[in-house]
One Martini backbone bead per residue (centre of mass of N, CA, C, O) as a GRO file, in nm:
protein
  264
    1UNK     BB    1   0.099   0.035   0.018
    2UNK     BB    2   0.027   0.383  -0.003
    3UNK     BB    3   0.123   0.634   0.247
    4UNK     BB    4   0.125   0.876   0.086
    5UNK     BB    5   0.065   1.187   0.063
    6UNK     BB    6  -0.099   1.409  -0.087
    7UNK     BB    7  -0.078   1.737  -0.175
    8UNK     BB    8  -0.338   1.830  -0.025
    9UNK     BB    9  -0.267   1.689   0.251
   10UNK     BB   10   0.001   1.844   0.295
   11UNK     BB   11  -0.127   2.127   0.308
   12UNK     BB   12  -0.311   2.068   0.542
   13UNK     BB   13  -0.091   1.993   0.748
   14UNK     BB   14   0.054   2.264   0.743
   15UNK     BB   15  -0.189   2.443   0.818
   16UNK     BB   16  -0.252   2.310   1.091
   17UNK     BB   17   0.030   2.330   1.220
   18UNK     BB   18   0.058   2.642   1.207
   19UNK     BB   19  -0.190   2.700   1.382
   20UNK     BB   20  -0.120   2.532   1.636
   21UNK     BB   21   0.150   2.676   1.697
   22UNK     BB   22   0.004   2.965   1.735
   23UNK     BB   23  -0.303   2.890   1.882
   24UNK     BB   24  -0.254   2.630   2.086
   25UNK     BB   25   0.022   2.555   2.228
   26UNK     BB   26   0.073   2.824   2.405
   27UNK     BB   27  -0.202   2.726   2.595
   28UNK     BB   28  -0.183   2.433   2.718
   29UNK     BB   29  -0.106   2.493   3.013
   30UNK     BB   30  -0.339   2.672   3.086
   31UNK     BB   31  -0.563   2.471   3.029
   32UNK     BB   32  -0.466   2.270   3.245
   33UNK     BB   33  -0.459   2.463   3.500
   34UNK     BB   34  -0.771   2.579   3.467
   35UNK     BB   35  -0.983   2.402   3.291
   36UNK     BB   36  -0.979   2.586   3.028
   37UNK     BB   37  -1.058   2.679   2.737
   38UNK     BB   38  -0.946   2.848   2.444
   39UNK     BB   39  -1.160   3.040   2.273
   40UNK     BB   40  -0.999   3.197   2.069
   41UNK     BB   41  -0.893   2.951   1.921
   42UNK     BB   42  -1.163   2.830   1.842
   43UNK     BB   43  -1.279   3.056   1.676
   44UNK     BB   44  -1.031   3.032   1.458
   45UNK     BB   45  -1.112   2.740   1.356
   46UNK     BB   46  -1.342   2.820   1.162
   47UNK     BB   47  -1.156   2.931   0.924
   48UNK     BB   48  -0.993   2.655   0.890
   49UNK     BB   49  -1.222   2.393   0.954
   50UNK     BB   50  -1.203   2.242   1.251
   51UNK     BB   51  -1.538   2.256   1.298
   52UNK     BB   52  -1.616   2.106   0.981
   53UNK     BB   53  -1.523   1.812   0.895
   54UNK     BB   54  -1.854   1.691   0.901
   55UNK     BB   55  -1.954   1.922   0.717
   56UNK     BB   56  -2.130   2.034   0.474
   57UNK     BB   57  -2.090   2.261   0.240
   58UNK     BB   58  -2.391   2.374   0.235
   59UNK     BB   59  -2.309   2.440   0.563
   60UNK     BB   60  -1.992   2.547   0.566
   61UNK     BB   61  -1.817   2.304   0.522
   62UNK     BB   62  -1.544   2.076   0.444
   63UNK     BB   63  -1.554   1.775   0.429
   64UNK     BB   64  -1.335   1.570   0.470
   65UNK     BB   65  -1.129   1.331   0.455
   66UNK     BB   66  -1.024   1.082   0.663
   67UNK     BB   67  -0.727   1.162   0.659
   68UNK     BB   68  -0.758   1.472   0.717
   69UNK     BB   69  -0.894   1.430   0.987
   70UNK     BB   70  -0.652   1.280   1.118
   71UNK     BB   71  -0.452   1.505   1.089
   72UNK     BB   72  -0.599   1.706   1.269
   73UNK     BB   73  -0.597   1.538   1.523
   74UNK     BB   74  -0.284   1.508   1.544
   75UNK     BB   75  -0.215   1.816   1.558
   76UNK     BB   76  -0.382   1.880   1.804
   77UNK     BB   77  -0.245   1.671   1.997
   78UNK     BB   78   0.037   1.795   1.982
   79UNK     BB   79  -0.059   2.075   2.122
   80UNK     BB   80  -0.349   1.973   2.280
   81UNK     BB   81  -0.524   1.749   2.444
   82UNK     BB   82  -0.793   1.899   2.539
   83UNK     BB   83  -0.860   2.030   2.273
   84UNK     BB   84  -0.858   1.782   2.095
   85UNK     BB   85  -1.082   1.625   2.236
   86UNK     BB   86  -1.316   1.837   2.194
   87UNK     BB   87  -1.290   1.859   1.883
   88UNK     BB   88  -1.311   1.551   1.808
   89UNK     BB   89  -1.588   1.520   1.938
   90UNK     BB   90  -1.737   1.733   1.785
   91UNK     BB   91  -1.701   1.600   1.506
   92UNK     BB   92  -1.745   1.277   1.557
   93UNK     BB   93  -2.001   1.309   1.768
   94UNK     BB   94  -2.167   1.572   1.714
   95UNK     BB   95  -2.175   1.603   1.381
   96UNK     BB   96  -2.186   1.326   1.236
   97UNK     BB   97  -2.472   1.222   1.301
   98UNK     BB   98  -2.613   1.467   1.159
   99UNK     BB   99  -2.493   1.411   0.877
  100UNK     BB  100  -2.592   1.104   0.843
  101UNK     BB  101  -2.918   1.141   0.988
  102UNK     BB  102  -3.003   1.413   0.924
  103UNK     BB  103  -3.205   1.633   0.838
  104UNK     BB  104  -3.235   1.926   0.674
  105UNK     BB  105  -3.352   2.068   0.916
  106UNK     BB  106  -3.145   1.977   1.139
  107UNK     BB  107  -2.894   2.093   0.996
  108UNK     BB  108  -2.995   2.389   0.967
  109UNK     BB  109  -3.029   2.430   1.277
  110UNK     BB  110  -2.717   2.327   1.394
  111UNK     BB  111  -2.464   2.400   1.223
  112UNK     BB  112  -2.425   2.703   1.273
  113UNK     BB  113  -2.355   2.670   1.574
  114UNK     BB  114  -2.135   2.438   1.560
  115UNK     BB  115  -1.952   2.645   1.354
  116UNK     BB  116  -1.902   2.925   1.531
  117UNK     BB  117  -1.700   2.897   1.806
  118UNK     BB  118  -1.905   2.902   2.078
  119UNK     BB  119  -1.927   2.588   2.043
  120UNK     BB  120  -1.977   2.224   2.117
  121UNK     BB  121  -2.024   1.903   2.048
  122UNK     BB  122  -2.239   1.613   2.151
  123UNK     BB  123  -2.253   1.278   2.318
  124UNK     BB  124  -2.505   1.053   2.477
  125UNK     BB  125  -2.433   0.740   2.628
  126UNK     BB  126  -2.332   0.706   2.902
  127UNK     BB  127  -2.366   0.534   3.219
  128UNK     BB  128  -2.336   0.432   3.535
  129UNK     BB  129  -2.454   0.122   3.421
  130UNK     BB  130  -2.340   0.210   3.105
  131UNK     BB  131  -2.073   0.164   2.926
  132UNK     BB  132  -1.969  -0.060   2.720
  133UNK     BB  133  -2.277  -0.156   2.770
  134UNK     BB  134  -2.525  -0.021   2.581
  135UNK     BB  135  -2.764  -0.240   2.638
  136UNK     BB  136  -2.795  -0.100   2.939
  137UNK     BB  137  -2.954   0.123   2.877
  138UNK     BB  138  -3.214   0.337   3.074
  139UNK     BB  139  -3.274   0.572   2.919
  140UNK     BB  140  -3.581   0.729   2.836
  141UNK     BB  141  -3.833   0.738   2.559
  142UNK     BB  142  -4.162   0.864   2.546
  143UNK     BB  143  -4.463   0.890   2.400
  144UNK     BB  144  -4.641   1.225   2.403
  145UNK     BB  145  -4.790   1.276   2.144
  146UNK     BB  146  -4.567   1.538   2.011
  147UNK     BB  147  -4.365   1.389   2.227
  148UNK     BB  148  -4.076   1.344   2.409
  149UNK     BB  149  -4.006   1.160   2.716
  150UNK     BB  150  -3.727   1.215   2.937
  151UNK     BB  151  -3.551   0.967   3.156
  152UNK     BB  152  -3.248   1.000   3.352
  153UNK     BB  153  -2.888   0.921   3.286
  154UNK     BB  154  -2.557   1.058   3.238
  155UNK     BB  155  -2.196   0.994   3.178
  156UNK     BB  156  -1.923   1.133   3.080
  157UNK     BB  157  -1.978   1.406   2.896
  158UNK     BB  158  -1.842   1.555   2.630
  159UNK     BB  159  -1.930   1.900   2.617
  160UNK     BB  160  -2.205   1.948   2.757
  161UNK     BB  161  -2.156   2.249   2.873
  162UNK     BB  162  -2.087   2.351   2.544
  163UNK     BB  163  -2.365   2.260   2.427
  164UNK     BB  164  -2.660   2.304   2.227
  165UNK     BB  165  -2.648   1.992   2.155
  166UNK     BB  166  -2.754   1.645   2.217
  167UNK     BB  167  -2.687   1.324   2.129
  168UNK     BB  168  -2.910   1.070   2.239
  169UNK     BB  169  -2.921   0.763   2.394
  170UNK     BB  170  -3.228   0.566   2.381
  171UNK     BB  171  -3.507   0.401   2.527
  172UNK     BB  172  -3.790   0.298   2.290
  173UNK     BB  173  -3.793  -0.006   2.397
  174UNK     BB  174  -3.890  -0.381   2.500
  175UNK     BB  175  -3.770  -0.651   2.339
  176UNK     BB  176  -3.444  -0.703   2.398
  177UNK     BB  177  -3.305  -0.537   2.168
  178UNK     BB  178  -3.136  -0.318   1.945
  179UNK     BB  179  -3.434  -0.183   1.870
  180UNK     BB  180  -3.463  -0.011   2.154
  181UNK     BB  181  -3.296   0.224   2.007
  182UNK     BB  182  -3.244   0.591   2.007
  183UNK     BB  183  -3.185   0.898   1.856
  184UNK     BB  184  -3.181   1.225   2.027
  185UNK     BB  185  -3.230   1.564   2.008
  186UNK     BB  186  -3.100   1.785   2.270
  187UNK     BB  187  -3.168   2.075   2.399
  188UNK     BB  188  -2.989   2.238   2.656
  189UNK     BB  189  -3.257   2.437   2.727
  190UNK     BB  190  -3.429   2.217   2.838
  191UNK     BB  191  -3.647   2.142   3.052
  192UNK     BB  192  -3.496   1.903   3.295
  193UNK     BB  193  -3.202   1.963   3.217
  194UNK     BB  194  -2.900   1.850   3.377
  195UNK     BB  195  -2.569   2.002   3.400
  196UNK     BB  196  -2.299   1.938   3.539
  197UNK     BB  197  -2.013   1.989   3.653
  198UNK     BB  198  -1.715   1.932   3.591
  199UNK     BB  199  -1.499   1.702   3.622
  200UNK     BB  200  -1.233   1.577   3.809
  201UNK     BB  201  -0.916   1.533   3.664
  202UNK     BB  202  -0.592   1.404   3.589
  203UNK     BB  203  -0.654   1.483   3.280
  204UNK     BB  204  -0.776   1.677   3.047
  205UNK     BB  205  -0.905   1.935   3.195
  206UNK     BB  206  -1.023   2.124   2.955
  207UNK     BB  207  -1.225   1.887   2.904
  208UNK     BB  208  -1.544   1.862   2.946
  209UNK     BB  209  -1.703   1.653   3.203
  210UNK     BB  210  -2.052   1.526   3.241
  211UNK     BB  211  -2.333   1.513   3.401
  212UNK     BB  212  -2.674   1.385   3.338
  213UNK     BB  213  -3.024   1.493   3.378
  214UNK     BB  214  -3.364   1.355   3.333
  215UNK     BB  215  -3.682   1.541   3.387
  216UNK     BB  216  -3.918   1.560   3.189
  217UNK     BB  217  -3.814   1.574   2.894
  218UNK     BB  218  -3.918   1.775   2.621
  219UNK     BB  219  -3.945   1.673   2.280
  220UNK     BB  220  -3.987   1.661   1.971
  221UNK     BB  221  -4.044   1.416   1.735
  222UNK     BB  222  -3.835   1.559   1.528
  223UNK     BB  223  -3.565   1.472   1.709
  224UNK     BB  224  -3.511   1.233   1.561
  225UNK     BB  225  -3.230   1.033   1.455
  226UNK     BB  226  -3.354   0.889   1.230
  227UNK     BB  227  -3.460   0.587   1.302
  228UNK     BB  228  -3.660   0.393   1.467
  229UNK     BB  229  -3.425   0.169   1.626
  230UNK     BB  230  -3.124   0.292   1.512
  231UNK     BB  231  -2.921   0.373   1.759
  232UNK     BB  232  -2.716   0.142   1.789
  233UNK     BB  233  -2.603   0.141   1.498
  234UNK     BB  234  -2.523   0.441   1.505
  235UNK     BB  235  -2.319   0.416   1.743
  236UNK     BB  236  -2.124   0.213   1.613
  237UNK     BB  237  -2.046   0.389   1.376
  238UNK     BB  238  -1.946   0.632   1.534
  239UNK     BB  239  -1.721   0.478   1.697
  240UNK     BB  240  -1.550   0.381   1.468
  241UNK     BB  241  -1.465   0.662   1.384
  242UNK     BB  242  -1.370   0.785   1.650
  243UNK     BB  243  -1.122   0.595   1.696
  244UNK     BB  244  -0.954   0.735   1.479
  245UNK     BB  245  -0.934   1.009   1.618
  246UNK     BB  246  -0.804   0.914   1.886
  247UNK     BB  247  -0.560   0.779   1.753
  248UNK     BB  248  -0.448   1.037   1.624
  249UNK     BB  249  -0.428   1.202   1.878
  250UNK     BB  250  -0.222   1.003   2.017
  251UNK     BB  251   0.001   1.044   1.819
  252UNK     BB  252   0.039   1.343   1.877
  253UNK     BB  253   0.121   1.310   2.166
  254UNK     BB  254   0.369   1.132   2.118
  255UNK     BB  255   0.517   1.331   1.942
  256UNK     BB  256   0.544   1.550   2.158
  257UNK     BB  257   0.696   1.380   2.368
  258UNK     BB  258   0.935   1.319   2.191
  259UNK     BB  259   1.023   1.616   2.137
  260UNK     BB  260   1.073   1.690   2.438
  261UNK     BB  261   1.282   1.478   2.499
  262UNK     BB  262   1.490   1.568   2.295
  263UNK     BB  263   1.522   1.865   2.395
  264UNK     BB  264   1.603   1.757   2.693
   0.00000   0.00000   0.00000
């Protein structure tokens, strides 16, 4: 196989590295010490395309190929682990499901905000008793007239505190199989949704990770992402792609560690 980057990918790599060297890396220590992302840098990412890797061009996105998305993740990881984690999660977990399964109306509603540089996207999967085993998810959505009513809790959700919308995996059936789950878009200003303060972590402190609780949270029926009962399969596809982003980010972290060791 030929692993050589093509000319366009090399230009993209250089562009992202130059940006990260100037706008992300200088603030990495500050982000870790304060536990706060450097929003001036994130706002500037909008014009570089780093906030719209998974967004279609008709919505102002760059929608790059998979290798270019991995390049961006790697370069961000090389500059700042916390910033990289939040931005990679934003692209791969926040924006990607809306691109893949969102209606034209859902995309038009959420992509302008998600690519603004003022917020970052999020995906709500994990629960206190459902980590790696997502078939154990207990947070429910039941239909009541023209609304979904959501009750339950989610744990360790990246970017929840800074997201305008969270794609949430919910139990919408009771057959005992994988078709019991659906993805639903939840506006974070919806009454009944509580997003706790970010957890205190050993590392990646600038990337906020929060608990969510849903108490009689009501969202319109058209908030469902994709088909009813398709949530588990959608989640698996999303995580398959997301692992590539995290892998690339980790390569960037390793590269930075190696460079610092050599300099030392």
